[in-house]
Structures are given as structure tokens and as C-alpha cells.
C-alpha positions as CSV (number, residue, x, y, z in Angstrom):
1,M,0.0,0.0,0.0
2,S,1.3,3.4,-1.0
3,S,2.5,5.9,1.7
4,L,1.2,9.5,1.8
5,Y,3.5,12.4,1.3
6,A,3.4,16.2,0.9
7,L,6.3,17.7,-1.2
8,G,6.7,21.4,-1.9
9,L,8.0,24.8,-1.1
10,N,6.3,27.9,0.2
11,H,6.9,31.5,1.2
12,L,8.7,30.4,4.4
13,T,11.2,28.1,2.6
14,A,11.7,29.8,-0.8
15,P,12.0,33.4,-2.1
16,L,9.7,34.7,-4.8
17,A,12.4,34.3,-7.4
18,V,12.4,30.5,-6.8
19,R,8.6,30.1,-6.3
20,E,7.8,31.6,-9.6
21,R,10.0,29.1,-11.4
22,V,7.9,26.1,-10.1
23,V,4.4,27.4,-10.7
24,F,2.0,25.0,-12.4
25,H,-0.1,26.9,-14.8
26,V,-3.8,25.9,-14.9
27,E,-3.8,24.9,-18.5
28,R,-1.0,22.4,-17.9
29,L,-2.1,21.0,-14.6
30,R,-4.0,18.0,-15.8
31,D,-1.1,16.9,-18.0
32,A,1.3,17.3,-15.1
33,L,-0.9,15.1,-12.9
34,A,-1.1,12.5,-15.6
35,E,2.7,12.5,-15.9
36,I,3.4,12.2,-12.2
37,T,1.0,9.3,-11.8
38,R,2.6,7.4,-14.7
39,G,5.8,7.6,-12.6
40,P,6.5,7.7,-8.9
41,A,2.9,8.4,-7.6
42,R,-0.3,6.3,-7.7
43,E,-2.4,9.2,-6.6
44,A,-1.6,12.9,-6.9
45,A,-2.9,16.5,-6.4
46,I,-1.1,19.7,-7.0
47,L,-1.7,23.0,-5.1
48,S,0.0,25.9,-6.9
49,T,-0.6,29.5,-5.6
50,C,1.4,32.7,-5.4
51,N,2.8,31.5,-2.0
52,R,3.3,27.8,-2.5
53,T,3.6,24.9,-4.8
54,E,2.8,21.6,-3.2
55,L,2.4,18.0,-4.5
56,Y,0.3,15.7,-2.3
57,F,0.8,12.1,-3.5
58,A,0.5,8.5,-2.5
59,G,3.5,6.4,-3.6
60,E,6.7,4.6,-2.5
61,E,9.3,6.8,-4.2
62,P,9.4,10.2,-2.6
63,A,12.9,10.9,-3.9
64,A,11.8,10.2,-7.4
65,A,8.8,12.6,-7.0
66,A,11.2,15.4,-5.9
67,Q,13.4,14.7,-9.0
68,W,10.3,14.8,-11.2
69,L,9.2,18.2,-9.7
70,A,12.6,19.7,-10.6
71,R,12.8,18.1,-14.0
72,Y,9.3,19.2,-14.9
73,H,10.3,22.8,-14.4
74,S,13.6,22.4,-16.2
75,L,15.6,22.6,-13.0
76,Q,18.4,20.5,-11.6
77,P,17.3,18.6,-8.4
78,D,20.2,20.2,-6.5
79,E,18.9,23.7,-7.5
80,L,15.5,23.0,-5.9
81,A,16.5,20.7,-3.0
82,P,17.5,23.5,-0.5
83,Y,13.9,25.0,-0.7
84,L,11.9,21.7,-0.6
85,Y,10.2,20.0,2.3
86,M,9.2,16.3,2.1
87,L,6.7,15.3,4.7
88,P,5.8,11.6,5.3
89,T,2.3,10.4,6.3
90,E,1.5,11.9,9.7
91,P,3.3,15.3,9.2
92,A,1.8,15.4,5.7
93,V,-1.7,15.1,7.1
94,R,-1.0,17.7,9.8
95,H,0.5,20.1,7.1
96,A,-2.6,19.7,4.9
97,F,-4.9,20.5,7.8
98,R,-2.9,23.5,8.8
99,V,-2.8,24.8,5.2
100,A,-6.5,24.4,4.7
101,S,-7.1,26.2,8.0
102,G,-5.0,29.2,7.1
103,L,-2.4,28.5,9.8
104,D,0.4,28.1,7.2
105,S,-0.4,31.2,5.1
106,M,1.6,34.3,4.8
107,V,-1.4,36.2,6.2
108,L,-2.6,34.1,9.2
109,G,-6.2,32.9,8.8
110,E,-6.7,34.1,5.3
111,P,-9.6,32.3,3.7
112,Q,-8.5,32.1,0.0
113,I,-6.3,29.1,0.5
114,L,-9.3,26.9,1.3
115,G,-10.9,27.6,-2.1
116,Q,-7.5,27.0,-3.8
117,M,-7.3,23.6,-2.1
118,K,-10.8,22.7,-3.2
119,D,-9.8,23.7,-6.8
120,A,-6.7,21.5,-6.5
121,A,-8.9,18.5,-5.4
122,R,-11.5,19.1,-8.1
123,T,-8.7,19.2,-10.8
124,A,-7.1,16.0,-9.5
125,E,-10.5,14.3,-9.4
126,S,-11.4,15.3,-13.0
127,A,-7.9,14.2,-14.1
128,G,-8.5,10.8,-12.5
129,T,-5.6,11.1,-10.0
130,L,-7.5,11.6,-6.8
131,G,-7.7,8.1,-5.3
132,T,-9.1,6.9,-2.0
133,V,-6.3,8.2,0.3
134,L,-6.1,11.7,-1.2
135,H,-9.9,12.0,-1.5
136,K,-10.1,11.3,2.3
137,L,-7.3,13.7,3.0
138,F,-8.8,16.6,1.2
139,Q,-12.3,16.0,2.6
140,R,-11.0,15.9,6.1
141,S,-8.9,19.0,5.5
142,F,-12.0,20.9,4.4
143,A,-13.9,19.7,7.5
144,V,-11.0,20.6,9.8
145,A,-10.8,24.1,8.2
146,K,-14.5,24.6,8.8
147,E,-14.2,23.6,12.4
148,V,-11.2,25.9,13.0
149,R,-12.9,28.9,11.4
150,T,-16.2,28.4,13.3
151,T,-14.9,27.6,16.7
152,T,-11.8,29.9,16.9
153,Q,-11.0,33.5,16.1
154,V,-8.1,32.6,13.7
155,G,-9.9,34.1,10.7
156,A,-12.2,36.6,12.5
157,T,-10.1,39.6,11.6
158,S,-8.3,38.1,8.6
159,V,-6.3,40.6,6.5
160,S,-6.2,39.4,2.9
161,M,-3.6,40.5,0.4
162,A,-6.2,42.7,-1.1
163,A,-6.9,44.5,2.1
164,A,-3.1,44.8,2.8
165,A,-2.7,46.4,-0.7
166,V,-5.3,49.1,0.1
167,K,-3.8,49.7,3.5
168,L,-0.3,50.2,2.0
169,A,-1.7,52.5,-0.7
170,G,-3.2,54.6,2.1
171,R,0.3,55.2,3.4
172,I,1.5,56.6,0.1
173,F,-1.5,58.7,-0.9
174,P,-3.3,60.9,1.7
175,S,-6.7,60.0,0.3
176,L,-7.6,57.3,-2.2
177,K,-10.7,59.4,-3.1
178,D,-8.4,61.4,-5.4
179,Q,-6.7,58.5,-7.1
180,S,-7.3,56.4,-10.2
181,V,-7.0,52.7,-9.7
182,L,-6.0,50.2,-12.4
183,L,-6.6,46.5,-11.8
184,I,-5.0,44.1,-14.3
185,G,-6.7,40.7,-14.5
186,A,-10.2,39.5,-13.6
187,G,-9.6,36.5,-11.3
188,E,-10.6,36.0,-7.6
189,M,-7.7,38.1,-6.3
190,I,-8.4,41.1,-8.5
191,E,-12.1,40.7,-7.6
192,L,-11.1,41.0,-3.9
193,C,-8.9,44.0,-4.7
194,A,-11.8,45.7,-6.6
195,T,-14.0,45.2,-3.5
196,H,-11.5,46.7,-1.1
197,F,-10.5,49.6,-3.3
198,A,-14.1,50.4,-4.3
199,A,-14.9,50.7,-0.7
200,Q,-12.5,53.7,-0.5
201,A,-14.4,55.5,-3.3
202,P,-11.5,56.2,-5.6
203,A,-11.8,58.8,-8.3
204,R,-11.8,56.1,-11.0
205,L,-11.5,52.3,-11.1
206,T,-10.4,50.5,-14.3
207,V,-10.2,46.8,-15.0
208,A,-7.9,45.6,-17.8
209,N,-8.1,42.0,-19.0
210,R,-7.1,39.9,-22.0
211,T,-10.8,39.2,-22.5
212,L,-12.8,42.4,-22.5
213,E,-16.1,40.8,-21.6
214,R,-14.7,39.5,-18.3
215,A,-13.3,42.9,-17.5
216,Q,-16.6,44.5,-18.3
217,R,-18.5,42.2,-16.0
218,L,-16.2,43.0,-13.1
219,A,-16.0,46.7,-13.8
220,H,-19.7,47.0,-14.0
221,R,-20.1,45.7,-10.4
222,F,-18.1,48.6,-9.1
223,N,-19.1,51.4,-11.5
224,G,-15.7,51.2,-13.2
225,Q,-14.6,51.0,-16.8
226,A,-13.0,48.1,-18.7
227,I,-10.1,48.0,-21.2
228,E,-8.2,45.3,-23.0
229,L,-4.6,44.4,-22.1
230,K,-3.4,45.6,-25.5
231,D,-4.6,49.1,-24.6
232,L,-2.4,49.3,-21.5
233,A,0.5,51.1,-23.3
234,G,-1.8,54.1,-24.0
235,R,-3.7,54.1,-20.7
236,L,-1.2,53.2,-18.0
237,H,-0.1,56.8,-17.3
238,E,-3.7,57.7,-16.4
239,H,-3.5,55.7,-13.1
240,D,-2.0,56.4,-9.8
241,I,-2.4,52.9,-8.4
242,V,-1.8,49.7,-10.4
243,V,-2.6,46.2,-9.0
244,S,-1.8,43.2,-11.2
245,C,-2.6,39.5,-10.8
246,T,-2.9,37.4,-13.9
247,A,-1.9,33.9,-14.9
248,S,0.5,35.1,-17.6
249,S,3.8,33.2,-17.8
250,L,5.5,36.4,-19.0
251,P,5.6,40.0,-17.5
252,I,2.8,42.2,-18.7
253,L,4.4,45.5,-17.6
254,G,8.0,46.0,-18.6
255,K,10.4,48.6,-17.4
256,G,10.2,50.5,-20.7
257,L,6.4,50.7,-20.6
258,V,6.4,52.0,-17.0
259,E,9.1,54.5,-17.9
260,R,7.0,56.0,-20.7
261,A,4.0,56.2,-18.4
262,L,6.1,58.1,-15.8
263,R,7.2,60.6,-18.4
264,A,3.5,61.1,-19.5
265,R,2.6,61.6,-15.8
266,R,5.4,64.2,-15.4
267,R,7.0,62.2,-12.6
268,K,3.9,61.9,-10.5
269,P,4.4,58.8,-8.3
270,V,2.7,55.6,-9.1
271,F,2.0,52.8,-6.6
272,M,2.2,49.3,-8.0
273,V,1.4,45.9,-6.4
274,D,2.3,42.7,-8.2
275,L,0.3,39.8,-6.7
276,A,1.1,37.4,-9.6
277,V,3.5,34.5,-9.5
278,P,5.3,34.5,-11.9
279,R,5.5,38.3,-11.7
280,D,3.4,40.5,-14.0
281,I,5.6,43.5,-13.5
282,E,9.3,43.4,-14.3
283,Q,11.4,43.7,-11.2
284,E,13.5,46.4,-12.8
285,A,10.4,48.7,-13.0
286,G,10.6,49.0,-9.2
287,E,14.1,50.6,-9.5
288,L,12.6,53.7,-11.3
289,D,12.3,56.9,-9.4
290,D,8.6,57.6,-8.4
291,V,7.6,54.0,-8.7
292,F,6.6,52.2,-5.5
293,L,6.5,48.5,-6.5
294,Y,5.5,45.8,-4.0
295,T,5.3,42.0,-4.4
296,V,3.4,39.3,-2.5
297,D,6.4,38.8,-0.3
298,D,6.6,42.5,0.5
299,L,2.9,42.6,1.5
300,G,3.5,39.6,3.7
301,E,6.1,41.5,5.7
302,I,3.9,44.6,5.9
303,V,0.8,42.8,7.3
304,S,2.7,40.7,9.8
305,A,2.4,43.5,12.4
306,N,-1.4,43.1,12.3
307,L,-1.5,39.4,13.2
308,D,-1.3,39.5,17.0
309,A,-5.1,39.2,17.5
310,R,-5.2,36.1,15.4
311,R,-2.2,34.4,16.9
312,S,-4.0,34.2,20.3
313,A,-6.4,31.7,18.7
314,V,-3.7,29.5,17.1
315,T,-3.2,27.3,20.1
316,Q,-6.8,26.4,20.1
317,A,-6.8,25.7,16.4
318,E,-3.7,23.5,16.7
319,A,-5.4,21.4,19.4
320,I,-8.3,20.8,17.0
321,I,-5.9,19.8,14.2
322,E,-4.0,17.4,16.5
323,T,-7.2,15.6,17.4
324,Q,-8.2,15.3,13.7
325,V,-4.7,14.1,12.8
326,G,-5.0,11.3,15.3
327,Q,-8.4,10.3,13.8
328,F,-7.0,10.3,10.3
329,M,-4.0,8.3,11.3
330,H,-6.3,5.7,12.8
331,W,-8.2,5.5,9.5
332,I,-4.8,5.0,7.7
333,Q,-3.8,2.2,10.1
334,V,-7.2,0.5,9.7
335,R,-6.8,0.8,6.0
336,Q,-3.3,-0.7,6.1
337,S,-4.7,-3.7,8.0
338,V,-7.3,-4.5,5.3
339,P,-5.0,-7.0,3.4
340,L,-4.1,-8.8,6.6
341,I,-7.8,-9.0,7.7
342,R,-8.7,-10.3,4.2
343,A,-6.0,-13.0,4.3
344,L,-7.1,-14.1,7.8
345,R,-10.7,-14.3,6.7
346,E,-9.8,-16.2,3.5
347,Q,-7.8,-18.8,5.6
348,A,-10.7,-19.2,8.0
349,E,-13.2,-19.6,5.1
350,A,-10.9,-22.3,3.5
351,A,-10.9,-24.2,6.8
352,R,-14.7,-23.9,7.1
353,R,-15.3,-25.2,3.5
354,L,-13.0,-28.2,4.1
355,E,-14.8,-29.2,7.3
356,I,-18.2,-28.8,5.6
357,E,-17.1,-31.1,2.7
358,R,-15.9,-33.7,5.3
359,A,-19.2,-33.4,7.2
360,L,-21.3,-33.9,4.0
361,K,-19.3,-37.0,3.1
362,S,-19.8,-38.4,6.6
363,L,-23.5,-37.8,6.4
364,Q,-23.6,-39.6,3.0
365,R,-21.8,-42.6,4.6
366,G,-24.7,-42.8,7.1
367,E,-23.1,-41.4,10.2
368,T,-25.5,-39.8,12.7
369,P,-25.9,-36.0,12.5
370,A,-24.8,-35.6,16.1
371,D,-21.5,-37.4,15.5
372,V,-21.0,-35.4,12.3
373,L,-21.6,-32.0,14.0
374,E,-19.3,-33.0,16.9
375,S,-16.5,-33.9,14.4
376,L,-17.1,-30.7,12.4
377,S,-16.9,-28.4,15.4
378,Q,-13.7,-30.1,16.7
379,G,-12.0,-30.0,13.3
380,L,-12.9,-26.4,12.8
381,T,-11.7,-25.4,16.3
382,N,-8.4,-27.3,15.9
383,K,-7.7,-25.7,12.5
384,L,-8.4,-22.1,13.7
385,L,-6.3,-22.5,16.9
386,H,-3.4,-24.5,15.4
387,A,-1.4,-21.5,14.2
388,P,-1.5,-19.4,17.4
389,T,-1.0,-22.5,19.6
390,Q,2.1,-23.6,17.5
391,A,3.5,-20.0,17.6
392,L,3.2,-20.0,21.4
393,N,4.9,-23.5,21.8
394,E,7.8,-22.5,19.5
395,S,8.5,-19.2,21.3
396,A,10.7,-18.6,24.4
397,G,11.8,-15.8,26.8
398,E,10.6,-12.3,26.1
399,E,9.2,-13.3,22.8
400,H,7.0,-15.9,24.4
401,Q,5.7,-13.4,27.0
402,A,4.9,-10.8,24.4
403,L,3.2,-13.4,22.2
404,A,1.2,-14.7,25.2
405,N,0.0,-11.2,26.1
406,L,-1.0,-10.6,22.4
407,V,-2.9,-13.9,22.2
408,A,-4.7,-13.2,25.5
409,R,-5.7,-9.7,24.1
410,L,-6.8,-11.1,20.7
411,F,-9.0,-13.8,22.2
412,R,-10.0,-11.7,25.2
413,L,-8.7,-14.2,27.7
414,K,-8.4,-13.3,31.4
């Protein structure tokens, strides 16, 4: 039976420059899952976000899985090894429960990771790589997360990346009511940013997306306007605040484009937040005068000062998780005993069939039913007790005492 593992890296073990090299893009996720399950994994699910890339899998070759992860992203195993963690069964279960509950997030208690884990499970299920063990792991993770969020204060005052971006913008601009906001992308993170920024009533809110229709749907909800990505070059200079989070594998805003926008703005400062991994905004753009560029890692450092209220609930959340880990490990152990139980039952069934055949032949020879039943019961009893009795007789010393205690427990003897 395969062992369960969690393999990956996150914001605590790897810098953004490394994390963005091992992102699994949505359009390639199913192919990646198919590939890993043809190799070292029997079951697999991949969680890939801006803060972490994790492979949850059942298999017997964890080292081969780590090599596959590096090779898939065109990296040498030695390049990736310093940033990876490989967690075996019980620590892997505990890790999954902590991740789902928001205890392992850059912003403690943030709720978005739970939705991302559900997406990872759905993708694995549709790809046919979510077997019995991983299905149970994810379902328990979701249940644990719900219990943590409803019985503790871990997420009560959660500060999302979107809220952190608004708070940081408020440090740079005296009032957001006088600023124009540009949101690039139309996914969940940008939707959250739109919600938070719109609450500050900015002078203008614009959504730019590759698909104009999606941009229009989001912009309409917040009385904003929509543009296509190809129009960014001519419109970037109109905005004081730029927040980008797309699934693009290449930067959308290069240093040259930002430079031209600054000239058109006559050096008025621009605040930029890049929430994408890989990055949407070239790192060099942040070196320009009058550009304040922040990444997801920067936001994580900034919001850490606001976490004290949530940390007080972590002990309670960890206690819930430990209880649930124990229950899951019991399920794993029972599942691992299934082949042994099946073999034991098959052996007992074979003995039963043999004694039945002998009894039927005895009845055909004319023996009395009482004698046949007596012989059947003695024969069946002797067969079932032969193996444990022989093991006891052949053992000695400490082994004999341990075996005697085990037999007494198995057969509930005083």
C-alpha cells in the first residue's frame, strides 16, 4: 500500500524568485498530474498558488517525486532541494490540515487558500488522479478548516492580500478618493482587490483583462470601466495605483512601458502591487524613481504586524488539528490492516469449507448428524487454533511473554 507524502515549497522556505519558477499553470495542470501518476505516484494532487507549490501524493518513491518536480520545471534537483520539504504520512496530514485552516499562510487565517485547495482537489478528481487516500485527506482537510474557522478566532479579523494592498496605498496617498486605480486581471484576487479599493471610493477604477467581456462584468459591479490588455500602453499613465494579478507566464508591464508612463505623468508617483506568480511587472520597474513596487512577499512582511489578534487563537486551532490528525492516522492504520484481515478471513473460510465437505461425506456414509456435528466443530476449532498454539509453543523468553499477552488480548482471555 502506498505511503502518503506532501512535497513542496512555500513563502517560508523559498523566495519569490524561486517560487515563480515552479508554478504549475492551470492549462497544464492535468497533463502534469497524468505525468506524475505514470511515474512515482499512484495518486496525486497539485496545489499551486502565489505563496506555495505543493504536491500531495501516494507512492513509494518520494525521492523520485522530488526529482520529477525539478525536472518538470527544467531545474536540476540540486537547485531545488534547499527549498523543498518532504513530509511523510502523519506530518503530511498535519500540514494539509494547517494549510486548509490558514495557519500556514503568509497572512494568518486568510480564507482564500481553502478555495484554492478545493480547486486542486477538483482538478485532480477530474484528471483521475484523486484516489481513496487523497480524497479522504482533502475532505478531512476541508472539514477541519470549517471547524477551526467556526470555533476559533483565527480568521475573524483576517487581513487578505487585497486588504493589505489598500492599507499600503493609504500610506503613500493621503486620500484614495483622489486617485485612479487600475486592476489588471479578472480573477478572484483582482475581484477582492476591486471590492476593497471600491470601498475607498477612488476617483476612477479601471479593469484591464485579456478578455474584454470578463473585464466589463467585473468593472460594472463597481461602476468602473474596462479595457483590454493591448490598450495598457496608452492608458497606464492615467492611473496612480496599479494592481496586477494574472496567470500570464511572462511579464505584462516591462520597465520601458512603465518609464514611458512616468514621463507622461510628469513624474507623479505611481504605486504598483504585483500579486502574480510568476511576476506580472518586471522587477527592474521598481528601480525607477517615483515607482513604489511591492510583491506578495513585501505585503506579507507589511501585514505581519497586524497578526497578534489572530495568533492568540492559534493554540486552540492547533489542538483541533491534532485531534483530527489522530483520527485520520487511525483511518490510515485500519486501511493498512485490510490486506491482513482479508487474508485471515480467507484462511478461516478455507478451513470452514474443508470441514463442511468432510461433514457432508460423513452424512452420505450414514453417520449420525450428532456425530458429524461434533466432528465438524472439533475439526474447525483445531484448524483455527493451530497457528496461534504452535507459535506459542515455539517461542521462548521475552518473545513468548509478548506473544502470550497478544494472544490473550486477541482472544479476550483473562
